[in-house]
C-alpha positions as CSV (number, residue, x, y, z in Angstrom):
1,M,-11.3,30.4,5.2
2,S,-8.5,30.5,6.7
3,L,-5.7,27.5,6.7
4,A,-5.8,26.9,10.5
5,M,-9.7,26.8,10.2
6,V,-9.2,24.1,7.6
7,M,-6.8,22.3,9.6
8,L,-9.1,22.6,12.5
9,A,-11.7,21.0,10.7
10,C,-9.8,18.5,9.1
11,G,-8.4,17.6,12.5
12,L,-12.3,17.6,14.4
13,I,-13.3,15.2,11.4
14,T,-10.4,12.6,11.5
15,F,-11.3,12.5,15.4
16,A,-14.8,11.9,14.8
17,I,-14.2,9.4,12.4
18,R,-11.8,7.6,14.9
19,L,-13.9,7.9,17.9
20,S,-16.9,6.4,16.1
21,F,-15.2,3.2,16.1
22,I,-14.0,3.1,19.8
23,A,-17.7,4.5,20.7
24,M,-19.0,1.5,18.7
25,E,-17.3,-1.2,20.2
26,G,-19.3,-3.8,21.4
27,R,-22.6,-2.6,20.0
28,Y,-22.0,-3.6,16.4
29,R,-21.7,-6.9,15.1
30,P,-20.5,-7.1,11.3
31,P,-22.5,-9.8,9.1
32,G,-21.1,-13.2,9.3
33,W,-19.8,-13.3,5.7
34,F,-17.9,-10.1,6.3
35,V,-15.6,-11.3,9.2
36,P,-13.7,-14.0,7.5
37,L,-12.7,-11.1,4.7
38,L,-11.2,-8.9,7.0
39,P,-7.7,-10.4,7.1
40,F,-7.6,-9.3,3.3
41,V,-8.2,-5.6,3.9
42,P,-4.1,-4.7,4.7
43,I,-3.3,-7.1,1.6
44,A,-5.7,-5.0,-0.4
45,A,-4.8,-1.7,0.8
46,L,-0.9,-2.2,0.3
47,T,-1.8,-3.2,-3.2
48,A,-3.8,-0.3,-4.2
49,L,-0.7,1.7,-2.9
50,V,1.8,-0.2,-4.4
51,A,0.7,-1.2,-7.6
52,P,0.1,2.0,-9.2
53,D,3.8,3.0,-8.7
54,L,4.9,-0.5,-10.1
55,L,2.8,-0.7,-13.5
56,L,2.3,3.0,-14.5
57,V,4.9,5.3,-16.2
58,K,3.8,9.0,-16.6
59,G,0.3,7.6,-16.1
60,H,0.3,4.7,-18.6
61,L,0.8,0.9,-18.3
62,S,4.2,-0.3,-18.9
63,L,5.3,-3.9,-18.5
64,G,8.1,-3.7,-20.7
65,A,12.2,-3.2,-20.4
66,G,11.5,0.8,-19.8
67,N,9.9,0.2,-16.4
68,P,12.7,-1.0,-14.1
69,R,10.1,-0.4,-10.8
70,F,8.0,-3.1,-12.4
71,W,11.0,-5.6,-12.8
72,A,12.2,-4.6,-9.5
73,G,8.8,-5.1,-7.9
74,L,8.6,-8.6,-9.5
75,I,12.0,-9.6,-8.2
76,A,11.1,-8.5,-4.5
77,I,8.0,-10.6,-5.2
78,V,9.9,-13.7,-5.7
79,V,12.4,-13.2,-3.0
80,A,9.6,-12.6,-0.6
81,A,7.7,-15.8,-1.7
82,W,11.1,-18.0,-1.6
83,R,12.4,-16.5,1.6
84,G,9.8,-14.9,3.5
85,N,12.0,-12.3,4.9
86,I,10.9,-8.9,5.0
87,L,14.4,-7.0,5.6
88,L,15.9,-9.6,2.8
89,T,13.2,-8.7,0.5
90,I,13.3,-4.9,0.8
91,G,17.0,-5.2,0.2
92,C,16.7,-7.2,-3.0
93,G,14.0,-4.8,-4.3
94,F,16.0,-1.8,-3.7
95,A,19.5,-3.6,-5.3
96,A,17.5,-4.5,-8.1
97,L,15.9,-1.2,-8.6
98,W,19.3,0.5,-8.5
99,L,20.8,-2.1,-10.8
100,L,18.1,-1.9,-13.3
101,R,18.2,1.8,-13.6
102,L,21.9,1.8,-14.2
103,A,21.2,-0.5,-17.0
104,V,18.5,1.6,-18.4
């Protein structure tokens, strides 16, 4: 199968998945217990993307001094909880990572 065919197939599958949500609008009502959980979906997805990069070094759990990403992430979490400013959180996280990498 050529690369063009694979790309076309993937594009059609992606289109069909997205179209299914549009087509089902108003015809499907999720269960009552499910609706209050929907606000947590973005948080769970972001955590699933970020946590492995913060906690793993070469595929192994590393929470010690040899993992500057973990400590920079912790600093960013504290700044986010303290100030609630996204730009400040990102800036402090990057600065902490840069300084910690210089120190290690």
